[in-house]
PASENU-137999 format. One record per residue (C-alpha): residue in one letter; x, y, z. Coordinates in steps of 0.1 Angstrom, whole numbers, plus 5000, padded with zeros to 4 digits. Each point is the difference from the previous one (the first is absolute). Example, Ala and Ser with C-alpha at 12.3 -4.5 7.8 and 13.67 -1.06 7.14 Angstrom:
A512349555078S501450344993
REM end
This chain:
M953932325179S500049895035R502549745013L497249755004A498850064965E503449944988A500249695019L496749854983R501650094966T503449845006R500149745027R499249634998L498949925034L498450235026I499249875035T497650185023A500549935038G498950145031S497849945032G496849824998G496950234991V501950294984G498849944963K502949804987T497849804978T498050294987T503350184994A501349714979A496749984980A500050374993L503750004988G499149704977V497050214985E502450284994A502749784984A497449864975R499050344992M503750084992G499949714975R501849745021R499149645004V499649965037A499149725024V498950085036L500549725026T498550015034I500049775030D496650025014P497850264982A496750115010R497149904978R499050374997L503550074984A499649734975Q496750154990A501550354999I502349894971G497149824983L500449635011E497749805020A502849855022L503849984999T501349634997G503349844994E499550034962L500950324982R497050184988R499950304978V498050325007E498350034967P500550324979A496250064999L500150055038F502550274997A497950174973A496949985021A501950195028G501050274974L503649895000E502449944971A502449705007P502249914970G501749755023E498749695017L499149945037W500149665014A499449885035M500249695022M500149885037L503249815008D499049655005T503049825015K498649644993T499650074963T503450184998G501749705017D498649764977Q501050224970M503550035013V500349605004R498849964963R502450254988F503049875020A499449624998P502049814972N497149844986P496249995007Q500149665016M502450135027A497850325003R496949775007R501949805027I500950325018L496650154998D498449675012N502349965029T498550065035Y503150215012Y500050224970K496450085009Y501150105034F502950194987S498050214976T497250085024S501350015035L503850015003S501150345014G501650214973A498849774971Q496950204993E501650345000Y502749854977M497649884974A498250335000I503250184991E500849734975Q496550104983V501350364998R503449894984A498149794975L497950294988V502950245001E502449794980E497749784979G496550155000G500450264975F499150275024D501650354998L499350075036V498949765031I498650175030L500149795032D497750085031T501749845029P498849905034P499850245030A503650125010V500049775029H500149714977A501650174968M503549965010D499549625004F498350004966L502950184983E502749795015A498349684989P502749944973D502950065024R498649765024M499349744974L503750024988D501149965037A497749695004L501249844966D503750075009S499849855034S501949695008A496949825012I498150034967Q503149934979V500549665019L496449904996V499450094965K503249814989S498949685019Q497849834975Q499549725024V499250215031S496749835005D501349644999N503250095021L497950195026A497449735003G502549735002R501750175030L496750065017I498949654996G503449855007K500150165034G496649875010R498250344994G497349864977L497650165023V501250344993L499749944962R496549875003S499050295023L501450244972D498149814974R496850055021M500550365006T500650084964G497449774986G502449804979P503549874995F502050295016L503549914992E499249874965D498250324991L502750215015G502849824981E498050034967F499650375005L503750065008A501049784970V497850184974F500850355016A503649944993T499150024963I498950365002L502550125027D502350174976A497450174980L498450115034K503350155012H500550184967A496450145001S500650125036E503250184990R498050174971L497250105024K502550155024A501550204972L496750114985L498750165033R503350205003A500350094961D500450364991D496550004982S498349855031R498750265025F498250025033C497250245007L499250035037V496450085006T498850165033S497350205016P500650345016K499649845035R503350055019S500449635009N499649894965V502550274988D502549865025E499549654989A500550094963M503350195008H501149685020F499049784971Q501950224974A503249985023E499749624999L499650004961A503150204997E501949785023R499149704979G500850164968F496650064986N499450314978F497650275012E497950214979G498150225026F497450045026I496250044993V498050135027N496449904995R496650145013V501350345009H497750275013M500550294977H499650365013Y496650164990P500650364989D499150285025T496350104992G500250315022T498050115029G498150305011P496250124997E500250094964H501649664989D497549825023G497150194985H501249884965L500249645010L496650005018G498650144966E501449714982L498649775025A496750154996G500049944963L501049645005L497949925030P497050235000E498149765022L502150095030T499550295023D502650275005G500949865034E500549654985R502250144971G502050175026A500649685022L500949834966L502450264992Q501749975034G500149634998M501750044966R502650225015R500849765028A500449714975F502150224978S502350095031A500249645010H501149894966N502650274998N501349905035M500549644986A501650154969D502550185023R500649675018D500649824967G502350284988R502449965031A500249634994I501050054963E502550275009H501549765024L500149734971A501450254976G502750125024A501249655006A499849904963G501650314986E497150044975A496350075000P497849694998V497249944975R496750115016V496649844991P497050185017L497349835019M497449934974P496350105008L498849664985D501449645000V502149904969R497649784983D500750034964L502650074973A499150385000A500750015038L503349824994H501050254975R499350285025V502349835024G502649964972R499850374991W501150095035L502749725001L501650144968K499550375009A503350184996
REM end
């Protein structure tokens, strides 16, 4: 059994990361298919999936609601899947609302928070809040969703570290002296409004009201007051999120293409993961040009190939079949040159990592269905 196959059987959280356009989402989906075929109940979460990928796993589209890939779809693709495959797109607004309902002391308080103007801004626009809520969705599925395995497809590497550090940033924000002072002041709105008006600054207050389309200070005070009711729960959840991402059964798979710049970026990203205490499972090099076997040269061999072409394309003249054969040889040579290039990049990666990465070949056709995802999965799990 390969290392990655063992990870699918034993881990609770696998995270695919890497540069944009290297096939992270396809890799995550293929791993999900293979985990379901192993009998595990698995959820695949992705950030911004292509519609084509949703269709590949048999769904019209991925939304913020978990949807199951029906067993009949596996059977139609000729695959046995004793487990379950579920998928969803991370929807930060929906996740944030669910989080508030879970943490609020009662439904009435939850409704006050959800209806507040500043909560709506916090949940959709504030830097770091959306990333935090996406990770919170992962935690809920791992700890409360009844899944054996959750596979998370992260944003491109340039944004992934911000995404993964969201729990740490949330803890820093919640522990800051500024937020502590604000949330403890249940009368912040009245006090601040009184100071502004008392100093002849009613114009400032009215301007803020006009800019925000409503009573600025009153809404802010209301938000801070109700936010205080979930502060402790939010801090506890942040601590659990931080621990989950670094748990022994949570692992990162770094996906790259054999392009040297992408390989270097993957190596740099792996060093950052190690520095921050995240567990690394291994590198996956996707869309690799594999060497074609040497077909031989010489008059006798050429004569054999031309004879085969004559049987396949009898309408061509001898000269046309000869030109076709030469074109095929040039394409063959160009492909193997690219395979040599890819091999050098992979050797560079293996030398730096101390182990050979998993290699997935460049597929002749797009990955459009479960059968194609399974073909990718077989390469991913190849020992």
